[in-house]
DSSP file (Angstrom, degrees, kcal/mol; ACC not computed):
  #  RESIDUE AA STRUCTURE BP1 BP2  ACC     N-H-->O    O-->H-N    N-H-->O    O-->H-N    TCO  KAPPA ALPHA  PHI   PSI    X-CA   Y-CA   Z-CA
    1    1 A M     >        0   0    0      0, 0.0     4,-1.8     0, 0.0     5,-0.2   0.000 360.0 360.0 360.0 -38.0  108.5  102.6  132.2
    2    2 A K  H  >  +     0   0    0      1,-0.2     4,-1.6     2,-0.2     5,-0.1   0.879 360.0  55.3 -64.3 -35.3  105.3  101.6  130.4
    3    3 A R  H  > S+     0   0    0      1,-0.2     4,-1.4     2,-0.2    -1,-0.2   0.888 105.5  52.3 -64.0 -38.0  106.5  103.5  127.3
    4    4 A Q  H  4 S+     0   0    0      1,-0.2    -1,-0.2     2,-0.2     7,-0.2   0.903 107.9  50.8 -64.1 -41.0  109.7  101.5  127.2
    5    5 A K  H  < S+     0   0    0     -4,-1.8    -1,-0.2     1,-0.2    -2,-0.2   0.820 108.8  52.2 -68.2 -29.5  107.8   98.2  127.3
    6    6 A R  H  < S+     0   0    0     -4,-1.6     2,-1.7     1,-0.2    -1,-0.2   0.799  93.0  76.6 -75.6 -28.2  105.5   99.3  124.4
    7    7 A D     X  +     0   0    0     -4,-1.4     4,-1.7    -3,-0.2    -1,-0.2  -0.593  56.3 168.4 -86.6  82.8  108.5  100.2  122.2
    8    8 A M  H  >  +     0   0    0     -2,-1.7     4,-2.4     1,-0.2    -1,-0.2   0.763  68.4  62.3 -68.7 -25.9  109.5   96.7  121.2
    9    9 A N  H  > S+     0   0    0      2,-0.2     4,-2.0     1,-0.2    -1,-0.2   0.946 108.6  39.3 -67.8 -47.1  111.8   97.9  118.4
   10   10 A S  H  > S+     0   0    0      1,-0.2     4,-2.4     2,-0.2    -1,-0.2   0.864 115.9  53.3 -70.8 -33.0  114.2   99.8  120.7
   11   11 A R  H  X S+     0   0    0     -4,-1.7     4,-2.4    -7,-0.2    -2,-0.2   0.896 108.3  49.9 -65.8 -39.6  113.9   97.0  123.3
   12   12 A A  H  X S+     0   0    0     -4,-2.4     4,-2.4     2,-0.2    -2,-0.2   0.904 110.6  50.4 -64.7 -40.8  114.8   94.4  120.7
   13   13 A F  H  X S+     0   0    0     -4,-2.0     4,-2.5     2,-0.2    -2,-0.2   0.932 111.2  48.2 -61.7 -45.8  117.8   96.6  119.7
   14   14 A D  H  X S+     0   0    0     -4,-2.4     4,-2.3     1,-0.2    -2,-0.2   0.911 112.6  47.6 -62.6 -42.9  119.0   96.9  123.3
   15   15 A R  H  X S+     0   0    0     -4,-2.4     4,-2.0     1,-0.2    -1,-0.2   0.888 112.4  50.0 -66.4 -38.2  118.6   93.1  123.9
   16   16 A G  H  X S+     0   0    0     -4,-2.4     4,-2.5     2,-0.2    -2,-0.2   0.893 109.1  52.1 -65.2 -39.6  120.5   92.4  120.7
   17   17 A Y  H  X S+     0   0    0     -4,-2.5     4,-2.9     1,-0.2     5,-0.2   0.932 109.3  49.3 -61.5 -45.7  123.3   94.8  121.7
   18   18 A Q  H  X S+     0   0    0     -4,-2.3     4,-1.2     1,-0.2    -1,-0.2   0.881 111.9  48.7 -62.8 -37.5  123.6   93.1  125.1
   19   19 A A  H  <>S+     0   0    0     -4,-2.0     5,-2.4     2,-0.2     4,-0.3   0.904 113.7  47.1 -67.7 -40.5  123.8   89.6  123.4
   20   20 A G  H ><5S+     0   0    0     -4,-2.5     3,-1.3     1,-0.2    -2,-0.2   0.912 110.7  49.4 -67.9 -43.7  126.4   90.8  120.9
   21   21 A V  H 3<5S+     0   0    0     -4,-2.9    -1,-0.2     1,-0.3    -2,-0.2   0.757 109.1  53.8 -70.9 -22.7  128.6   92.5  123.4
   22   22 A S  T 3<5S-     0   0    0     -4,-1.2    -1,-0.3    -5,-0.2    -2,-0.2   0.469 118.9-111.2 -89.4  -0.6  128.6   89.4  125.7
   23   23 A G  T < 5 +     0   0    0     -3,-1.3    -3,-0.2    -4,-0.3    -2,-0.1   0.627  62.8 152.0  88.7  13.8  129.7   87.3  122.7
   24   24 A R      < -     0   0    0     -5,-2.4    -1,-0.2    -6,-0.2     2,-0.1  -0.346  48.9 -97.5 -77.1 161.7  126.6   85.3  122.1
   25   25 A S    >   -     0   0    0      1,-0.1     3,-1.1    -2,-0.1    -1,-0.1  -0.395  19.1-127.8 -76.5 152.5  125.6   83.9  118.8
   26   26 A S  G >  S+     0   0    0      1,-0.2     3,-1.2     2,-0.1    -1,-0.1   0.609 101.0  79.3 -74.1 -11.4  123.2   85.6  116.4
   27   27 A D  G 3  S+     0   0    0      1,-0.2    -1,-0.2     3,-0.0    -2,-0.0   0.627  78.1  70.5 -71.0 -12.3  121.2   82.3  116.2
   28   28 A I  G <   +     0   0    0     -3,-1.1    -1,-0.2     2,-0.0    -2,-0.1   0.310  63.1 139.2 -89.6  11.0  119.6   83.0  119.6
   29   29 A C    <   -     0   0    0     -3,-1.2     8,-0.1     1,-0.2    -3,-0.0  -0.368  40.2-159.1 -57.5 122.4  117.4   85.8  118.3
   30   30 A P        +     0   0    0      0, 0.0     2,-0.4     0, 0.0    -1,-0.2   0.506  57.7  98.0 -84.9  -3.2  114.0   85.3  120.0
   31   31 A H        +     0   0    0      1,-0.1    -2,-0.0     5,-0.1     9,-0.0  -0.696  40.2 178.3 -96.7 136.4  112.0   87.4  117.5
   32   32 A A        +     0   0    0     -2,-0.4     2,-0.2     5,-0.0    -1,-0.1   0.689  61.1  93.9 -98.6 -27.3  110.0   85.9  114.6
   33   33 A D  S  > S-     0   0    0      1,-0.1     4,-2.7     4,-0.0     5,-0.2  -0.484  76.9-135.0 -68.4 133.3  108.6   89.3  113.4
   34   34 A D  H  > S+     0   0    0      1,-0.2     4,-2.4    -2,-0.2     5,-0.2   0.877 100.9  50.5 -60.6 -40.6  110.8   90.7  110.6
   35   35 A G  H  > S+     0   0    0      2,-0.2     4,-1.9     1,-0.2    -1,-0.2   0.936 114.9  41.4 -64.8 -47.2  110.9   94.2  112.0
   36   36 A H  H  > S+     0   0    0      1,-0.2     4,-2.5     2,-0.2    -2,-0.2   0.890 114.4  52.7 -68.2 -38.4  111.9   93.2  115.5
   37   37 A R  H  X S+     0   0    0     -4,-2.7     4,-2.6     2,-0.2    -2,-0.2   0.901 107.9  51.8 -63.6 -40.0  114.3   90.6  114.2
   38   38 A Q  H  X S+     0   0    0     -4,-2.4     4,-2.2    -5,-0.2    -1,-0.2   0.915 111.8  46.3 -62.7 -43.4  116.0   93.3  112.1
   39   39 A N  H  X S+     0   0    0     -4,-1.9     4,-2.3     2,-0.2    -2,-0.2   0.896 112.3  50.7 -66.6 -39.4  116.4   95.6  115.1
   40   40 A W  H  X S+     0   0    0     -4,-2.5     4,-2.5     1,-0.2    -2,-0.2   0.928 111.6  47.8 -62.7 -44.4  117.7   92.8  117.2
   41   41 A M  H  X S+     0   0    0     -4,-2.6     4,-2.7     2,-0.2    -2,-0.2   0.872 109.7  52.9 -66.3 -36.7  120.3   91.9  114.6
   42   42 A S  H  X S+     0   0    0     -4,-2.2     4,-2.2     2,-0.2    -1,-0.2   0.926 111.8  45.7 -62.9 -44.0  121.3   95.6  114.2
   43   43 A G  H  X S+     0   0    0     -4,-2.3     4,-2.5     2,-0.2    -2,-0.2   0.896 111.8  52.1 -63.7 -40.2  121.9   95.8  118.0
   44   44 A W  H  X S+     0   0    0     -4,-2.5     4,-2.7     2,-0.2    -2,-0.2   0.925 109.4  49.2 -62.8 -44.6  123.7   92.5  117.9
   45   45 A R  H  X S+     0   0    0     -4,-2.7     4,-2.3     1,-0.2    -1,-0.2   0.913 112.4  47.4 -61.8 -42.7  126.1   93.7  115.1
   46   46 A E  H  X S+     0   0    0     -4,-2.2     4,-2.3     2,-0.2    -1,-0.2   0.893 112.2  50.7 -65.9 -38.6  126.8   96.9  117.0
   47   47 A G  H  X S+     0   0    0     -4,-2.5     4,-2.2     2,-0.2    -2,-0.2   0.905 110.6  48.2 -64.4 -42.5  127.4   94.9  120.2
   48   48 A R  H  X S+     0   0    0     -4,-2.7     4,-2.5     2,-0.2    -2,-0.2   0.905 110.9  51.6 -64.5 -40.6  129.8   92.5  118.4
   49   49 A S  H  X S+     0   0    0     -4,-2.3     4,-1.7     1,-0.2    -2,-0.2   0.919 110.8  47.7 -61.8 -43.7  131.7   95.5  116.9
   50   50 A D  H  <>S+     0   0    0     -4,-2.3     5,-3.0     2,-0.2     4,-0.4   0.868 110.3  52.6 -65.5 -35.7  132.0   97.1  120.3
   51   51 A Q  H ><5S+     0   0    0     -4,-2.2     3,-1.1     1,-0.2    -2,-0.2   0.923 109.7  48.2 -65.6 -42.5  133.3   93.8  121.8
   52   52 A W  H 3<5S+     0   0    0     -4,-2.5    -1,-0.2     1,-0.3    -2,-0.2   0.821 109.2  54.1 -66.5 -29.6  135.9   93.5  119.0
   53   53 A D  T 3<5S-     0   0    0     -4,-1.7    -1,-0.3    -5,-0.2    -2,-0.2   0.498 121.8-108.5 -82.0  -3.6  136.9   97.2  119.7
   54   54 A G  T < 5S+     0   0    0     -3,-1.1     2,-1.2    -4,-0.4    -3,-0.2   0.643  73.7 139.1  89.6  16.1  137.4   96.4  123.3
   55   55 A L      < +     0   0    0     -5,-3.0     2,-0.3    -6,-0.2    -1,-0.1  -0.369  34.0 121.8 -91.3  57.4  134.4   98.2  124.7
   56   56 A T    >   +     0   0    0     -2,-1.2     3,-1.0    -5,-0.2     5,-0.2  -0.798  63.9   1.0-113.2 159.2  133.4   95.6  127.2
   57   57 A G  G >  S-     0   0    0     -2,-0.3     3,-0.8     1,-0.2     4,-0.3  -0.432 131.4  -8.6  68.8-135.9  133.1   95.9  131.0
   58   58 A V  G >  S+     0   0    0      1,-0.2     3,-0.9     2,-0.2     4,-0.3   0.824 132.2  60.3 -68.5 -32.9  133.8   99.3  132.4
   59   59 A S  G <  S+     0   0    0     -3,-1.0    -1,-0.2     1,-0.2    -2,-0.2   0.723 112.7  37.7 -70.7 -19.3  135.1  100.8  129.2
   60   60 A G  G X> S+     0   0    0     -3,-0.8     3,-1.6    -4,-0.1     4,-0.6   0.296  82.3 104.4-111.7   9.3  131.8  100.2  127.4
   61   61 A V  G X4 S+     0   0    0     -3,-0.9     3,-0.7    -4,-0.3    -1,-0.1   0.772  72.7  64.9 -65.4 -24.9  129.3  100.9  130.2
   62   62 A H  G 34 S+     0   0    0     -4,-0.3    -1,-0.3     1,-0.2    -2,-0.1   0.692  97.7  56.5 -70.6 -16.9  128.4  104.3  128.6
   63   63 A K  G <4 S+     0   0    0     -3,-1.6     2,-0.5    -8,-0.1    -1,-0.2   0.689  90.3  83.8 -85.7 -20.3  126.9  102.5  125.6
   64   64 A I    <<  -     0   0    0     -3,-0.7     2,-0.3    -4,-0.6   -50,-0.0  -0.729  66.9-151.5 -92.4 127.4  124.5  100.3  127.5
   65   65 A R        -     0   0    0     -2,-0.5     2,-0.2     1,-0.1    -2,-0.1  -0.669  28.8-100.8 -91.5 151.8  121.1  101.9  128.5
   66   66 A A              0   0    0     -2,-0.3    -1,-0.1     1,-0.1     0, 0.0  -0.517 360.0 360.0 -71.1 136.1  119.2  100.8  131.6
   67   67 A I              0   0    0     -2,-0.2    -1,-0.1   -53,-0.0   -52,-0.0   0.422 360.0 360.0 -96.4 360.0  116.4   98.3  130.8
């Protein structure tokens, strides 16, 4: 668990994915650092794409990692 908390890039991607798949706006990105913001936006884009493809709820549960 400590390793996960230290890896802010993958954590930013996961949080962005969750925001994207739930339909939230990309304007809510909490990161000011360019690297973390880029990973968050990549996750958000993938989440939005999955939402548009219908992978929400039970059909998309295999894509979400436990935080």
